[in-house]
SEKOL-328578 format. One record per residue: residue number from 1; x, y, z of N, C-alpha, C in turn. Coordinates in steps of 0.05 Angstrom, whole numbers, plus 5000, padded with zeros to 4 digits. Layout:
<rs>
 pos  n.X  n.Y  n.Z ca.X ca.Y ca.Z  c.X  c.Y  c.Z
 NUM    X    Y    Z    X    Y    Z    X    Y    Z
...
</rs>
This chain:
<rs>
 pos  n.X  n.Y  n.Z ca.X ca.Y ca.Z  c.X  c.Y  c.Z
   1 5017 4976 5000 5001 5000 5000 5017 5024 5002
   2 5012 5043 4982 5026 5070 4979 5010 5090 4995
   3 5023 5105 5013 5013 5126 5026 5022 5153 5014
   4 5006 5173 5017 5012 5199 5006 5018 5216 5031
   5 5040 5230 5026 5049 5252 5047 5034 5277 5043
   6 5020 5281 5021 5006 5305 5017 4981 5309 5032
   7 4972 5333 5041 4946 5335 5055 4924 5324 5041
   8 4904 5312 5054 4883 5297 5043 4860 5316 5035
   9 4857 5339 5047 4834 5356 5047 4840 5385 5041
  10 4826 5402 5030 4831 5432 5026 4833 5444 5052
  11 4819 5434 5074 4823 5445 5098 4851 5441 5110
  12 4861 5419 5108 4888 5411 5118 4906 5424 5104
  13 4905 5431 5077 4921 5447 5059 4918 5476 5070
  14 4899 5485 5075 4894 5512 5086 4904 5518 5113
  15 4905 5497 5132 4919 5501 5157 4949 5495 5155
  16 4958 5490 5135 4988 5482 5132 5004 5512 5139
  17 5024 5509 5152 5039 5531 5161 5053 5547 5140
  18 5049 5573 5139 5064 5588 5119 5086 5606 5131
  19 5109 5604 5120 5132 5617 5132 5136 5644 5112
  20 5133 5669 5121 5136 5694 5103 5167 5692 5097
  21 5171 5704 5071 5196 5707 5062 5211 5735 5070
  22 5193 5752 5078 5202 5779 5091 5185 5783 5114
  23 5196 5799 5133 5179 5809 5155 5157 5825 5145
  24 5135 5823 5160 5108 5838 5153 5117 5871 5154
  25 5107 5884 5135 5112 5913 5133 5135 5923 5119
  26 5155 5903 5112 5178 5911 5099 5173 5916 5069
  27 5186 5934 5060 5180 5937 5026 5183 5912 5013
  28 5173 5910 4991 5174 5887 4974 5203 5883 4963
  29 5217 5905 4956 5244 5902 4945 5260 5931 4952
  30 5287 5922 4959 5302 5943 4963 5319 5949 4938
  31 5316 5935 4919 5331 5938 4892 5318 5963 4878
  32 5333 5976 4862 5322 5999 4845 5305 5987 4822
  33 5288 6003 4813 5265 5994 4794 5277 5989 4768
  34 5299 6002 4762 5312 5997 4733 5337 5979 4738
  35 5341 5964 4718 5365 5947 4721 5392 5961 4712
  36 5415 5954 4723 5439 5965 4717 5448 5961 4690
  37 5458 5981 4678 5468 5980 4650 5487 5959 4644
  38 5482 5946 4623 5499 5925 4611 5526 5937 4598
  39 5549 5928 4600 5573 5939 4584 5566 5940 4556
  40 5557 5916 4544 5553 5916 4516 5533 5938 4507
  41 5513 5943 4525 5492 5962 4516 5503 5991 4515
  42 5522 5997 4534 5533 6023 4537 5556 6027 4515
  43 5568 6008 4509 5588 6010 4487 5575 6014 4462
  44 5554 5998 4455 5540 6000 4431 5528 6028 4429
  45 5517 6039 4449 5502 6066 4450 5526 6086 4444
  46 5549 6086 4455 5570 6104 4451 5579 6102 4422
  47 5584 6078 4410 5592 6078 4384 5569 6089 4364
  48 5546 6082 4367 5525 6092 4351 5524 6124 4354
  49 5526 6133 4378 5523 6162 4385 5545 6175 4368
  50 5569 6165 4371 5592 6177 4355 5588 6175 4328
  51 5584 6153 4316 5577 6150 4288 5558 6170 4276
  52 5533 6173 4289 5514 6190 4284 5521 6221 4285
  53 5539 6227 4306 5548 6254 4311 5567 6263 4287
  54 5580 6242 4271 5597 6247 4252 5581 6246 4223
  55 5555 6240 4227 5537 6237 4203 5548 6216 4182
  56 5557 6193 4197 5568 6171 4179 5550 6147 4180
  57 5550 6132 4159 5533 6111 4156 5547 6085 4171
  58 5529 6067 4179 5543 6040 4190 5558 6030 4172
  59 5554 6027 4143 5570 6015 4123 5598 6028 4123
  60 5597 6056 4123 5622 6069 4124 5642 6063 4144
  61 5633 6065 4168 5649 6056 4191 5653 6028 4192
  62 5639 6010 4186 5646 5983 4183 5668 5976 4163
  63 5667 5989 4140 5686 5987 4120 5714 5999 4130
  64 5712 6023 4142 5737 6036 4153 5750 6019 4175
  65 5736 6006 4190 5743 5991 4210 5749 5959 4204
  66 5745 5955 4179 5745 5925 4169 5731 5906 4189
  67 5706 5915 4195 5687 5899 4211 5664 5894 4194
  68 5651 5871 4197 5629 5864 4177 5604 5885 4190
  69 5589 5894 4171 5569 5910 4175 5547 5898 4193
  70 5539 5872 4188 5522 5861 4206 5529 5860 4237
  71 5557 5852 4237 5566 5850 4266 5569 5877 4279
  72 5578 5898 4265 5576 5925 4281 5551 5934 4285
  73 5534 5922 4268 5503 5934 4275 5497 5921 4301
  74 5502 5894 4305 5494 5881 4330 5510 5890 4355
  75 5535 5899 4351 5549 5911 4371 5535 5937 4382
  76 5529 5952 4360 5515 5978 4365 5490 5977 4382
  77 5475 5954 4373 5448 5948 4389 5449 5934 4413
  78 5476 5927 4423 5481 5912 4448 5477 5885 4449
  79 5475 5873 4420 5467 5844 4418 5494 5828 4419
  80 5516 5838 4416 5541 5822 4417 5562 5838 4435
  81 5579 5823 4448 5601 5833 4463 5625 5833 4445
  82 5633 5858 4438 5656 5862 4420 5683 5855 4433
  83 5702 5844 4418 5727 5838 4432 5743 5867 4428
  84 5765 5866 4446 5781 5891 4448 5793 5899 4418
  85 5799 5879 4403 5807 5884 4376 5783 5897 4360
  86 5761 5888 4362 5739 5900 4349 5730 5931 4356
  87 5733 5932 4384 5729 5957 4394 5750 5977 4385
  88 5775 5968 4384 5796 5989 4376 5793 5994 4348
  89 5783 5974 4330 5782 5979 4301 5758 5998 4298
  90 5734 5996 4313 5713 6014 4311 5719 6039 4317
  91 5732 6044 4341 5742 6067 4352 5760 6082 4330
  92 5780 6068 4321 5798 6081 4301 5782 6090 4277
  93 5761 6074 4265 5745 6081 4244 5730 6108 4252
  94 5727 6114 4274 5710 6137 4282 5729 6160 4290
  95 5754 6157 4287 5775 6177 4291 5781 6178 4323
  96 5778 6156 4337 5782 6157 4367 5803 6135 4374
  97 5817 6138 4394 5835 6118 4406 5816 6097 4420
  98 5826 6076 4427 5812 6057 4444 5808 6070 4473
  99 5828 6082 4480 5824 6097 4509 5805 6117 4506
 100 5802 6133 4487 5781 6154 4485 5754 6141 4484
 101 5750 6119 4469 5724 6106 4469 5720 6097 4497
 102 5738 6085 4512 5731 6074 4538 5724 6096 4558
 103 5738 6120 4556 5730 6142 4574 5703 6152 4567
 104 5695 6151 4541 5664 6158 4536 5647 6140 4548
 105 5653 6113 4545 5637 6092 4558 5634 6092 4590
 106 5658 6100 4602 5659 6103 4629 5642 6124 4638
 107 5641 6148 4623 5627 6171 4629 5599 6166 4628
 108 5588 6151 4608 5561 6143 4606 5553 6124 4626
 109 5572 6105 4633 5565 6085 4654 5559 6101 4681
 110 5575 6119 4687 5574 6137 4711 5546 6152 4710
 111 5537 6161 4685 5514 6179 4683 5489 6159 4690
 112 5492 6137 4678 5469 6118 4681 5464 6106 4705
 113 5490 6099 4718 5488 6087 4747 5479 6109 4766
 114 5487 6135 4762 5477 6155 4780 5449 6158 4780
 115 5436 6155 4756 5407 6159 4752 5393 6132 4766
 116 5406 6111 4765 5396 6086 4777 5397 6083 4809
 117 5423 6090 4816 5430 6086 4846 5435 6113 4861
 118 5437 6132 4850 5446 6159 4865 5474 6163 4855
 119 5488 6185 4866 5516 6190 4862 5533 6166 4861
 120 5549 6166 4843 5571 6142 4842 5597 6156 4849
 121 5614 6145 4865 5638 6153 4873 5659 6132 4859
 122 5682 6146 4850 5703 6128 4840 5710 6106 4859
 123 5719 6083 4850 5726 6062 4865 5751 6066 4882
 124 5767 6086 4873 5792 6092 4889 5788 6114 4910
 125 5761 6121 4915 5756 6141 4936 5762 6132 4962
 126 5763 6108 4969 5770 6097 4996 5789 6074 4991
 127 5812 6072 5008 5826 6047 5004 5809 6022 5010
 128 5816 6002 4996 5805 5976 5002 5810 5964 5028
 129 5793 5954 5042 5798 5940 5070 5809 5912 5063
 130 5823 5901 5081 5834 5876 5080 5811 5858 5075
 131 5818 5839 5054 5797 5817 5047 5776 5829 5028
 132 5774 5854 5020 5755 5868 5004 5764 5864 4974
 133 5748 5857 4957 5752 5854 4929 5737 5874 4914
 134 5750 5887 4895 5741 5910 4879 5744 5902 4849
 135 5722 5906 4835 5722 5901 4805 5721 5928 4790
 136 5732 5930 4769 5734 5957 4754 5725 5949 4725
 137 5708 5964 4714 5700 5956 4685 5719 5971 4667
</rs>
């Protein structure tokens, strides 16, 4: 004979003990409503903004950087994570160094993160404590 461990009636199920996941009265979430920006999205936005500011076509920049036009389009739309070689080629095609492109991306990341989380301070603002790990983009 097989016995079931599940409650036999709706009344037994209703009487089952419920453990809340958060204390009563606590807000549902402490997380910001918008998600943190992804690197590939910000890089793509900056590349597209720079290209459009120069009134250049996707085809023109792709040819100048020796990057396939569909791939550059996907990078600009944040669909692909470009390698450092592709980023350097795209930057050079736009008349920028890789460092200049990364500075523009950094500035945009700070702007977006400040909008989401409030003021953003540089990672070097305070020395790291022993055992603390810091990552930089």
